[in-house]
N, CA and C atoms as a LAMMPS dump frame, in Angstrom:
ITEM: TIMESTEP
0
ITEM: NUMBER OF ATOMS
318
ITEM: BOX BOUNDS ff ff ff
-5.0000000000000000e+02 5.0000000000000000e+02
-5.0000000000000000e+02 5.0000000000000000e+02
-5.0000000000000000e+02 5.0000000000000000e+02
ITEM: ATOMS id mol type element x y z
1 1 1 N -361.414 70.814 -492.596
2 1 2 C -361.069 69.632 -491.827
3 1 3 C -359.93 69.931 -490.88
4 2 1 N -360.02 69.291 -489.745
5 2 2 C -358.941 69.346 -488.741
6 2 3 C -358.358 67.963 -488.629
7 3 1 N -357.056 67.821 -488.749
8 3 2 C -356.401 66.53 -488.61
9 3 3 C -355.427 66.596 -487.437
10 4 1 N -355.628 65.667 -486.497
11 4 2 C -354.763 65.568 -485.304
12 4 3 C -353.893 64.325 -485.517
13 5 1 N -352.564 64.543 -485.609
14 5 2 C -351.625 63.487 -485.904
15 5 3 C -350.704 63.303 -484.73
16 6 1 N -350.546 62.046 -484.292
17 6 2 C -349.536 61.824 -483.245
18 6 3 C -348.794 60.544 -483.572
19 7 1 N -347.497 60.611 -483.249
20 7 2 C -346.58 59.471 -483.44
21 7 3 C -346.5 58.726 -482.124
22 8 1 N -346.503 57.403 -482.221
23 8 2 C -346.489 56.6 -481.031
24 8 3 C -345.333 55.604 -480.964
25 9 1 N -344.956 55.294 -479.805
26 9 2 C -343.978 54.234 -479.547
27 9 3 C -344.624 53.275 -478.589
28 10 1 N -344.278 52.019 -478.795
29 10 2 C -344.788 50.997 -477.863
30 10 3 C -344.013 51.08 -476.586
31 11 1 N -344.635 50.585 -475.489
32 11 2 C -343.932 50.488 -474.24
33 11 3 C -342.736 49.558 -474.378
34 12 1 N -341.689 49.833 -473.657
35 12 2 C -340.477 49.05 -473.806
36 12 3 C -340.637 47.6 -473.378
37 13 1 N -341.589 47.322 -472.56
38 13 2 C -341.79 45.92 -472.093
39 13 3 C -342.631 45.089 -473.073
40 14 1 N -343.079 45.62 -474.139
41 14 2 C -343.908 44.895 -475.101
42 14 3 C -343.067 44.463 -476.338
43 15 1 N -343.412 43.268 -476.81
44 15 2 C -342.844 42.857 -478.116
45 15 3 C -343.572 43.581 -479.202
46 16 1 N -343.007 43.581 -480.404
47 16 2 C -343.672 44.189 -481.548
48 16 3 C -345.023 43.523 -481.757
49 17 1 N -345.038 42.204 -481.647
50 17 2 C -346.291 41.442 -481.857
51 17 3 C -347.361 41.863 -480.827
52 18 1 N -347.001 41.951 -479.544
53 18 2 C -347.952 42.382 -478.511
54 18 3 C -348.487 43.771 -478.809
55 19 1 N -347.603 44.658 -479.131
56 19 2 C -347.991 46.035 -479.445
57 19 3 C -348.988 46.1 -480.603
58 20 1 N -348.641 45.45 -481.712
59 20 2 C -349.496 45.526 -482.912
60 20 3 C -350.859 44.795 -482.691
61 21 1 N -350.818 43.677 -481.96
62 21 2 C -352.07 43.019 -481.647
63 21 3 C -352.983 43.951 -480.858
64 22 1 N -352.437 44.649 -479.888
65 22 2 C -353.217 45.606 -479.065
66 22 3 C -353.664 46.787 -479.902
67 23 1 N -352.728 47.429 -480.573
68 23 2 C -353.002 48.678 -481.292
69 23 3 C -354.014 48.467 -482.414
70 24 1 N -353.849 47.387 -483.2
71 24 2 C -354.732 47.161 -484.303
72 24 3 C -356.093 46.595 -483.844
73 25 1 N -356.121 45.952 -482.674
74 25 2 C -357.375 45.379 -482.162
75 25 3 C -357.997 46.234 -481.118
76 26 1 N -357.523 46.157 -479.898
77 26 2 C -358.161 46.817 -478.768
78 26 3 C -358.255 48.318 -478.965
79 27 1 N -357.139 48.952 -479.247
80 27 2 C -357.108 50.398 -479.304
81 27 3 C -357.949 50.908 -480.449
82 28 1 N -357.857 50.263 -481.626
83 28 2 C -358.653 50.693 -482.794
84 28 3 C -360.156 50.545 -482.474
85 29 1 N -360.522 49.468 -481.804
86 29 2 C -361.936 49.242 -481.471
87 29 3 C -362.374 50.338 -480.482
88 30 1 N -361.574 50.64 -479.509
89 30 2 C -361.876 51.702 -478.527
90 30 3 C -362.148 53.038 -479.245
91 31 1 N -361.196 53.424 -480.109
92 31 2 C -361.322 54.754 -480.757
93 31 3 C -362.516 54.765 -481.677
94 32 1 N -362.701 53.705 -482.481
95 32 2 C -363.839 53.67 -483.385
96 32 3 C -365.163 53.716 -482.598
97 33 1 N -365.184 53.116 -481.421
98 33 2 C -366.371 53.128 -480.602
99 33 3 C -366.661 54.499 -480.002
100 34 1 N -365.602 55.298 -479.837
101 34 2 C -365.77 56.644 -479.259
102 34 3 C -365.867 57.748 -480.296
103 35 1 N -365.674 57.377 -481.557
104 35 2 C -365.619 58.389 -482.609
105 35 3 C -366.849 59.284 -482.662
106 36 1 N -368.011 58.71 -482.511
107 36 2 C -369.226 59.57 -482.572
108 36 3 C -369.271 60.548 -481.429
109 37 1 N -368.949 60.019 -480.211
110 37 2 C -368.918 60.905 -479.032
111 37 3 C -367.891 62.005 -479.214
112 38 1 N -366.756 61.662 -479.823
113 38 2 C -365.692 62.661 -480.041
114 38 3 C -365.917 63.54 -481.264
115 39 1 N -366.98 63.234 -482.033
116 39 2 C -367.309 63.912 -483.244
117 39 3 C -366.23 63.762 -484.288
118 40 1 N -365.404 62.697 -484.201
119 40 2 C -364.352 62.445 -485.183
120 40 3 C -364.989 61.754 -486.374
121 41 1 N -364.485 62.137 -487.545
122 41 2 C -364.992 61.624 -488.79
123 41 3 C -364.151 60.557 -489.376
124 42 1 N -362.876 60.511 -489.032
125 42 2 C -361.972 59.549 -489.643
126 42 3 C -360.888 59.2 -488.61
127 43 1 N -360.491 57.924 -488.616
128 43 2 C -359.411 57.427 -487.782
129 43 3 C -358.538 56.539 -488.66
130 44 1 N -357.226 56.848 -488.65
131 44 2 C -356.288 56.136 -489.457
132 44 3 C -355.078 55.716 -488.646
133 45 1 N -354.649 54.477 -488.835
134 45 2 C -353.41 53.986 -488.207
135 45 3 C -352.441 53.683 -489.335
136 46 1 N -351.176 54.098 -489.146
137 46 2 C -350.134 53.821 -490.103
138 46 3 C -348.964 53.168 -489.359
139 47 1 N -348.605 51.968 -489.798
140 47 2 C -347.46 51.259 -489.193
141 47 3 C -346.14 51.753 -489.74
142 48 1 N -345.086 51.576 -489.004
143 48 2 C -343.775 51.859 -489.545
144 48 3 C -343.375 50.707 -490.438
145 49 1 N -342.541 51.02 -491.386
146 49 2 C -341.921 50.013 -492.258
147 49 3 C -340.762 49.416 -491.497
148 50 1 N -340.71 48.097 -491.42
149 50 2 C -339.644 47.429 -490.696
150 50 3 C -338.443 47.271 -491.664
151 51 1 N -337.549 48.218 -491.598
152 51 2 C -336.396 48.281 -492.51
153 51 3 C -335.186 48.845 -491.786
154 52 1 N -333.988 48.385 -492.113
155 52 2 C -332.767 48.951 -491.468
156 52 3 C -332.65 50.439 -491.716
157 53 1 N -333.318 50.955 -492.735
158 53 2 C -333.223 52.42 -493.012
159 53 3 C -333.779 53.245 -491.875
160 54 1 N -334.68 52.706 -491.076
161 54 2 C -335.244 53.437 -489.902
162 54 3 C -334.118 53.942 -489.001
163 55 1 N -333.18 53.051 -488.675
164 55 2 C -332.081 53.419 -487.805
165 55 3 C -331.22 54.534 -488.434
166 56 1 N -331.024 54.408 -489.727
167 56 2 C -330.218 55.412 -490.426
168 56 3 C -330.935 56.777 -490.444
169 57 1 N -332.23 56.766 -490.662
170 57 2 C -332.983 58.047 -490.602
171 57 3 C -332.888 58.67 -489.237
172 58 1 N -333.024 57.873 -488.177
173 58 2 C -332.965 58.391 -486.798
174 58 3 C -331.602 58.995 -486.585
175 59 1 N -330.537 58.297 -486.947
176 59 2 C -329.17 58.787 -486.723
177 59 3 C -328.898 60.03 -487.545
178 60 1 N -329.426 60.069 -488.776
179 60 2 C -329.159 61.226 -489.667
180 60 3 C -329.772 62.535 -489.151
181 61 1 N -330.772 62.374 -488.272
182 61 2 C -331.386 63.559 -487.697
183 61 3 C -330.876 63.908 -486.311
184 62 1 N -329.843 63.139 -485.903
185 62 2 C -329.197 63.448 -484.625
186 62 3 C -329.897 62.914 -483.397
187 63 1 N -330.825 61.987 -483.577
188 63 2 C -331.605 61.431 -482.452
189 63 3 C -330.971 60.098 -482.046
190 64 1 N -331.198 59.751 -480.78
191 64 2 C -330.72 58.416 -480.334
192 64 3 C -331.86 57.523 -479.916
193 65 1 N -333.081 57.997 -480.026
194 65 2 C -334.221 57.212 -479.636
195 65 3 C -334.668 56.393 -480.893
196 66 1 N -335.41 55.309 -480.602
197 66 2 C -335.857 54.471 -481.752
198 66 3 C -336.932 55.188 -482.541
199 67 1 N -337.06 54.675 -483.786
200 67 2 C -338.133 55.234 -484.627
201 67 3 C -339.497 54.959 -484.022
202 68 1 N -340.468 55.708 -484.458
203 68 2 C -341.789 55.495 -483.953
204 68 3 C -342.35 54.179 -484.462
205 69 1 N -343.261 53.583 -483.672
206 69 2 C -343.884 52.308 -484.082
207 69 3 C -345.116 52.523 -484.915
208 70 1 N -345.645 53.73 -484.928
209 70 2 C -346.796 54.01 -485.768
210 70 3 C -347.204 55.451 -485.649
211 71 1 N -348.18 55.795 -486.483
212 71 2 C -348.756 57.142 -486.529
213 71 3 C -350.247 56.983 -486.538
214 72 1 N -350.919 57.742 -485.739
215 72 2 C -352.404 57.777 -485.715
216 72 3 C -352.902 59.121 -486.118
217 73 1 N -354.02 59.113 -486.895
218 73 2 C -354.618 60.353 -487.313
219 73 3 C -356.093 60.297 -486.896
220 74 1 N -356.608 61.405 -486.328
221 74 2 C -358.029 61.599 -486.101
222 74 3 C -358.432 62.83 -486.837
223 75 1 N -359.563 62.778 -487.51
224 75 2 C -360.042 63.878 -488.352
225 75 3 C -361.387 64.352 -487.853
226 76 1 N -361.56 65.712 -487.893
227 76 2 C -362.851 66.349 -487.551
228 76 3 C -363.252 67.24 -488.723
229 77 1 N -364.554 67.521 -488.827
230 77 2 C -365.015 68.363 -489.926
231 77 3 C -364.597 69.826 -489.722
232 78 1 N -364.479 70.294 -488.44
233 78 2 C -364.169 71.66 -488.221
234 78 3 C -363.593 71.863 -486.833
235 79 1 N -363.118 73.056 -486.566
236 79 2 C -362.429 73.358 -485.282
237 79 3 C -363.438 73.2 -484.103
238 80 1 N -364.668 73.61 -484.282
239 80 2 C -365.627 73.497 -483.191
240 80 3 C -365.83 72.021 -482.75
241 81 1 N -365.96 71.134 -483.729
242 81 2 C -366.11 69.712 -483.392
243 81 3 C -364.862 69.186 -482.686
244 82 1 N -363.695 69.597 -483.186
245 82 2 C -362.443 69.204 -482.552
246 82 3 C -362.373 69.645 -481.092
247 83 1 N -362.653 70.923 -480.864
248 83 2 C -362.597 71.473 -479.499
249 83 3 C -363.662 70.827 -478.607
250 84 1 N -364.823 70.554 -479.138
251 84 2 C -365.905 69.92 -478.367
252 84 3 C -365.483 68.488 -477.953
253 85 1 N -364.699 67.838 -478.763
254 85 2 C -364.32 66.448 -478.415
255 85 3 C -363.513 66.419 -477.151
256 86 1 N -362.838 67.485 -476.779
257 86 2 C -362.015 67.508 -475.616
258 86 3 C -362.563 68.396 -474.452
259 87 1 N -363.712 69.065 -474.746
260 87 2 C -364.21 70.038 -473.736
261 87 3 C -365.595 69.784 -473.265
262 88 1 N -366.409 69.04 -474.031
263 88 2 C -367.742 68.77 -473.568
264 88 3 C -367.677 67.689 -472.475
265 89 1 N -368.657 67.581 -471.603
266 89 2 C -368.66 66.517 -470.588
267 89 3 C -368.528 65.12 -471.245
268 90 1 N -369.23 64.898 -472.374
269 90 2 C -369.119 63.596 -473.052
270 90 3 C -367.719 63.37 -473.62
271 91 1 N -367.166 64.404 -474.179
272 91 2 C -365.842 64.289 -474.758
273 91 3 C -364.766 64.029 -473.675
274 92 1 N -364.889 64.765 -472.57
275 92 2 C -363.944 64.579 -471.459
276 92 3 C -364.047 63.145 -470.894
277 93 1 N -365.265 62.655 -470.728
278 93 2 C -365.446 61.288 -470.266
279 93 3 C -364.906 60.272 -471.274
280 94 1 N -365.07 60.524 -472.55
281 94 2 C -364.529 59.6 -473.569
282 94 3 C -363.026 59.559 -473.571
283 95 1 N -362.397 60.763 -473.441
284 95 2 C -360.963 60.75 -473.485
285 95 3 C -360.33 60.169 -472.219
286 96 1 N -361.075 60.134 -471.132
287 96 2 C -360.539 59.462 -469.916
288 96 3 C -360.329 58.003 -470.163
289 97 1 N -361.117 57.407 -471.053
290 97 2 C -360.945 56 -471.359
291 97 3 C -359.606 55.648 -472.007
292 98 1 N -358.974 56.659 -472.626
293 98 2 C -357.667 56.405 -473.228
294 98 3 C -356.664 55.992 -472.179
295 99 1 N -356.739 56.581 -471.016
296 99 2 C -355.771 56.319 -469.955
297 99 3 C -355.828 54.911 -469.441
298 100 1 N -356.949 54.185 -469.598
299 100 2 C -357.043 52.851 -469.159
300 100 3 C -356.399 51.84 -470.129
301 101 1 N -356.026 52.397 -471.275
302 101 2 C -355.392 51.573 -472.318
303 101 3 C -353.992 52.042 -472.492
304 102 1 N -353.149 51.781 -471.523
305 102 2 C -351.824 52.366 -471.458
306 102 3 C -350.715 51.53 -472.068
307 103 1 N -351.009 50.818 -473.098
308 103 2 C -349.933 50.025 -473.777
309 103 3 C -349.138 50.89 -474.735
310 104 1 N -349.621 52.104 -474.996
311 104 2 C -348.96 53.002 -475.933
312 104 3 C -348.252 54.111 -475.177
313 105 1 N -347.189 54.575 -475.721
314 105 2 C -346.529 55.776 -475.237
315 105 3 C -346.698 56.845 -476.308
316 106 1 N -347.397 57.882 -475.995
317 106 2 C -347.658 58.914 -477.009
318 106 3 C -346.783 60.132 -476.745
């Protein structure tokens, strides 16, 4: 299995509610709709825990940026399927659709 993990932050002009409504609805629907074309087998979204400890963790690591708003995982059965998702004409066309949904900062 190949697992692609990326941490995301919402755009600064969005409220937490706007971000989560989009991410859990529109974005998830988009990715799930493209999963077959991308040959992805699994898609997971993980939200951050809303706790004051987030700021302490960020500071303890010497960062001054806010904690991530979420983590997304995409899974493939093997490296060939993963590479095909970004290199075949169908995969390239599918990934272009991500750019039209620019409420996330990856």
